[in-house]
C-alpha positions in Angstrom: -21.4 -38.4 -0.1 -20.7 -37.1 -3.6 -18.3 -38.9 -5.9 -16.3 -37.6 -8.9 -14.0 -39.1 -11.4 -10.3 -38.8 -10.5 -8.9 -36.6 -13.1 -9.3 -38.1 -16.6 -9.4 -41.6 -15.3 -12.7 -43.7 -14.9 -12.1 -44.1 -11.2 -14.8 -42.8 -8.8 -13.6 -41.2 -5.7 -15.3 -39.5 -2.7 -15.1 -35.7 -2.5 -13.3 -36.3 0.7 -10.2 -38.4 1.2 -9.2 -39.7 4.7 -5.5 -39.1 5.3 -3.9 -41.6 7.5 -0.7 -40.1 8.7 -2.3 -39.7 12.1 -2.7 -43.5 12.6 0.5 -45.4 13.8 2.4 -46.6 16.9 3.6 -43.3 18.5 6.7 -45.1 19.8 7.5 -46.7 16.4 7.5 -43.8 14.0 8.5 -40.1 13.6 5.6 -38.4 15.3 4.6 -38.8 18.9 1.1 -37.4 18.4 -0.2 -40.4 16.3 -2.9 -42.7 17.4 -2.4 -46.4 18.2 -4.3 -49.0 16.3 -7.2 -49.5 18.8 -7.8 -45.7 18.8 -7.4 -45.4 15.0 -9.9 -48.0 13.7 -13.0 -46.2 14.7 -12.1 -43.3 12.4 -11.6 -45.5 9.5 -15.1 -47.0 10.3 -16.6 -43.8 10.6 -15.2 -42.6 7.2 -16.6 -45.7 5.5 -19.9 -45.2 7.2 -20.0 -41.7 5.8 -19.4 -42.8 2.2 -15.6 -42.0 2.0 -14.0 -44.5 -0.3 -10.7 -42.8 -0.8 -7.8 -43.6 1.8 -4.4 -42.1 1.6 -1.2 -43.4 3.5 2.6 -43.7 2.7 5.3 -46.1 3.6 7.0 -43.6 5.8 4.0 -42.8 8.1 5.0 -44.3 11.5 7.6 -46.4 9.6 5.1 -48.5 7.9 2.7 -49.0 10.8 0.1 -46.7 9.3 -0.2 -49.0 6.3 -0.5 -51.9 8.7 -3.4 -50.3 10.6 -5.2 -49.1 7.5 -4.8 -52.5 5.7 -6.2 -54.5 8.7 -9.1 -52.1 9.2 -10.1 -51.9 5.6 -9.9 -55.8 5.2 -12.4 -56.0 8.0 -14.7 -53.1 7.3 -14.8 -52.6 3.5 -15.2 -54.3 0.1 -11.8 -54.1 -1.5 -13.3 -53.5 -4.9 -15.3 -50.5 -3.7 -12.4 -48.6 -2.0 -9.6 -46.6 -3.5 -6.3 -47.2 -1.6 -3.3 -44.9 -2.0 0.2 -44.9 -0.7 3.5 -43.2 -1.5 7.2 -43.8 -2.0 10.4 -41.8 -1.6 11.2 -41.0 2.0 14.1 -43.2 3.4 12.8 -46.2 5.1 16.3 -47.4 6.0 17.9 -44.2 7.1 21.6 -43.7 6.7 21.9 -46.8 4.6 22.7 -47.2 0.8 19.5 -47.5 -1.3 17.4 -46.8 1.8 15.0 -44.3 -0.1 14.6 -42.2 -3.1 13.0 -43.0 -6.5 15.5 -45.4 -8.1 14.1 -48.4 -9.8 15.6 -50.6 -7.1 13.9 -48.6 -4.2 10.4 -48.3 -6.0 10.4 -52.1 -6.8 11.4 -52.9 -3.2 9.0 -50.4 -1.5 6.0 -51.4 -3.5 6.3 -54.9 -2.3 6.9 -53.9 1.3 3.8 -51.6 1.1 1.5 -54.4 -0.3 2.7 -56.8 2.4 1.9 -54.3 5.2 -1.4 -53.2 3.6 -2.3 -56.9 3.1 -3.5 -56.4 -0.5 -2.3 -57.5 -4.0 -2.4 -53.9 -5.4 -2.9 -50.3 -4.5 -5.2 -48.2 -6.6 -2.8 -45.3 -6.5 0.9 -45.4 -6.1 2.5 -41.8 -5.7 5.8 -40.3 -5.7 6.1 -38.6 -2.2 8.6 -36.0 -3.3 10.8 -35.2 -6.4 14.1 -37.0 -6.5 16.8 -34.9 -8.1 19.4 -37.6 -7.7 17.5 -40.0 -10.0 16.9 -39.7 -13.8 13.2 -39.1 -14.4 13.3 -41.8 -17.1 14.3 -44.4 -14.5 11.6 -43.4 -12.1 8.8 -43.1 -14.5 9.5 -46.4 -16.4 9.7 -48.2 -12.9 6.2 -46.8 -12.1 5.1 -48.0 -15.4 6.4 -51.6 -14.7 4.6 -51.5 -11.3 1.3 -50.8 -13.1 2.0 -53.5 -15.7 2.8 -56.0 -13.0 -0.6 -55.4 -11.5 0.8 -53.9 -8.3 -0.9 -50.5 -8.9 -3.7 -49.3 -11.0 -2.8 -45.7 -11.3 0.2 -43.5 -10.5 0.5 -40.0 -9.0 2.9 -37.5 -7.6 3.2 -35.1 -4.7 4.7 -31.7 -3.9 7.2 -30.5 -6.5 7.7 -27.5 -8.9 5.3 -27.3 -11.8 8.2 -27.6 -14.2 9.2 -30.8 -12.6 5.8 -32.4 -12.8 5.4 -31.1 -16.4 8.7 -32.7 -17.3 7.5 -36.0 -15.7 4.4 -35.9 -17.6 6.3 -35.4 -20.9 8.7 -38.4 -20.0 5.6 -40.6 -19.7 4.0 -39.4 -22.7 6.9 -39.6 -25.2 7.8 -43.1 -24.0 4.3 -44.5 -23.9 4.5 -45.2 -20.2 1.6 -44.9 -17.6 0.7 -41.2 -17.3 0.4 -39.5 -13.8 -3.3 -39.3 -12.8 -2.9 -37.2 -9.7 -1.1 -34.4 -7.9 -1.1 -34.3 -4.1 0.1 -30.8 -3.2 0.0 -28.4 -0.5 -3.0 -26.1 -0.7 -5.2 -24.1 1.7 -6.2 -20.6 2.6 -2.8 -19.9 4.2 -0.7 -21.3 1.3 -1.9 -20.5 -2.1 1.2 -20.5 -4.2 -0.1 -23.5 -6.1 -2.5 -21.2 -7.8 0.3 -19.8 -9.8 1.5 -22.7 -11.9 0.6 -26.2 -10.5 -3.2 -25.9 -10.3 -3.5 -24.4 -13.9 -1.1 -27.2 -15.2 -3.3 -29.9 -13.5 -6.5 -28.3 -14.9 -5.0 -28.3 -18.4 -3.7 -31.8 -18.2 -6.7 -33.4 -16.7 -4.8 -34.3 -13.4 -6.8 -35.0 -10.3 -5.8 -32.7 -7.4 -5.9 -34.1 -3.9 -4.5 -31.4 -1.6 -2.8 -32.2 1.6 -3.3 -30.1 4.7 -6.3 -28.3 3.4 -6.9 -27.0 7.1 -3.3 -25.8 7.5 -2.4 -28.4 10.1 -5.5 -27.3 12.0 -4.8 -23.7 12.2 -7.8 -22.8 10.2 -10.1 -24.6 12.7 -9.3 -22.6 15.9 -8.4 -19.2 17.2 -4.9 -18.2 16.4 -2.3 -19.2 19.0 -4.2 -22.2 20.3 -1.8 -25.1 21.2 -2.5 -28.6 20.6 -0.4 -31.9 21.2 0.3 -31.8 17.4 1.5 -28.2 17.2 3.9 -28.7 20.1 5.6 -31.7 18.4 5.0 -31.0 14.6 8.4 -29.6 13.6 7.7 -29.7 9.9 4.3 -28.0 10.4 6.0 -25.2 12.2 7.9 -24.3 9.0 4.9 -23.9 6.8 3.0 -20.8 8.1 3.6 -17.4 9.6 2.4 -14.8 12.0 0.8 -12.7 9.2 -1.7 -15.6 8.6 -3.6 -14.5 11.8 -5.7 -12.1 9.6 -6.8 -15.0 7.4 -7.6 -17.2 10.3 -9.7 -14.5 11.9 -11.6 -14.0 8.6 -12.5 -17.8 8.8 -13.7 -17.3 12.3 -16.0 -14.3 11.3 -17.6 -16.2 8.4 -18.0 -19.3 10.4 -19.8 -17.4 13.3 -22.2 -15.7 10.8 -23.1 -18.9 9.2 -23.3 -20.8 12.6 -20.9 -23.6 11.5 -17.5 -24.7 12.6 -14.5 -23.0 11.1 -13.3 -26.2 9.6 -16.4 -26.4 7.4 -15.7 -22.9 6.0 -12.0 -23.5 5.2 -12.7 -26.8 3.6 -15.6 -25.4 1.6 -13.1 -22.7 0.2 -10.6 -25.5 -1.0 -13.3 -27.6 -2.5 -14.6 -24.4 -4.3 -11.6 -24.5 -6.7 -12.6 -26.3 -9.8 -9.1 -27.8 -10.0 -9.6 -29.7 -6.7 -10.9 -33.2 -6.8 -10.8 -34.4 -3.1 -9.1 -32.7 -0.2 -7.2 -35.0 2.2 -8.3 -34.5 5.8 -6.9 -36.1 8.9 -9.2 -37.2 11.6 -8.4 -37.8 15.2 -11.8 -36.7 16.6 -15.2 -37.7 15.3 -16.0 -34.1 14.4 -13.2 -33.8 12.0 -14.9 -36.2 9.7 -18.4 -34.8 10.2 -17.0 -31.3 9.4 -15.4 -32.6 6.3 -18.5 -34.2 4.9 -20.8 -31.4 5.9 -18.4 -28.8 4.2 -19.5 -30.3 0.9 -22.9 -28.8 1.5 -21.6 -25.3 2.0 -21.5 -23.0 -1.0 -19.5 -19.8 -0.2 -20.7 -16.6 -1.9 -18.3 -14.5 -3.9 -18.2 -11.9 -1.2 -17.3 -14.5 1.4 -14.5 -15.9 -0.7 -13.2 -12.4 -1.3 -13.2 -11.8 2.6 -11.2 -15.1 3.0 -8.8 -14.3 0.3 -8.1 -10.6 0.5 -5.5 -10.9 3.4 -3.2 -13.3 1.6 0.2 -12.2 0.5 2.7 -14.1 -1.6 5.2 -16.1 0.2 8.2 -18.4 -0.4 7.5 -21.9 -1.7 7.3 -24.4 1.2 6.4 -28.1 1.8 8.6 -29.7 -0.8 
């Protein structure tokens, strides 16, 4: 496994991050394709054995059950001082009730404590805004995150999908007030969705922000022939809003290059994401052992310029999605 610094911090992270949205009680959360605890634990162990030290979850995944599974597994399998544990806040945990979600000071202070309890730890290494909250002043949100860090409940703070101008404003609010600066951006980026190349990735490169993209395999579309159905595609309503029929030509290009190289499609698609110098550590989900194997082995693939051109030439601009 290769390790790099997370943005301008001194934190060492693996070049592959294990995303833990797939782990949780299917009957308890918002997705019926998640894996229960017994089925999930081997993937966390496999990641650790492969040298992965970066684990990403969120309070909303399976309504908190993902955090519970991840916390128990890491407590048993890992040295807490060696791993980097990340979670997120924003999505309503108490739906249709006052103060049930968002990025108010009240909700951030409540949810960090709930997350720490579920994770079974005194602190998280990275506490992230899951989305932008237009209903709460940025000053309130950023100061609350600063206080979470000063209380020792988080080591660093980050953000996730939002417009570049929103993130730039959040960085400025932190800087002018002397509050804890955002260290990371977790954004939507893959061969089928490259709108982040316009403003967000250049902003992150300029500001020294670590980029940890979600869905680098486009919900698995880049790993198989176009039109293949899975249990997740049948039940993933959000994922169905992200991509379009015209993407088939890109998926086909991945297949051609993978066949020529004699490697799985996933390795080609991940190698392309990691090729971007702005990207620190793509977040991959694993529900089969080969998912982790492909992610690790993709780090050894160096695409040629001609291969990158073949993968990129079919892309056409599209509306911003995923926020």
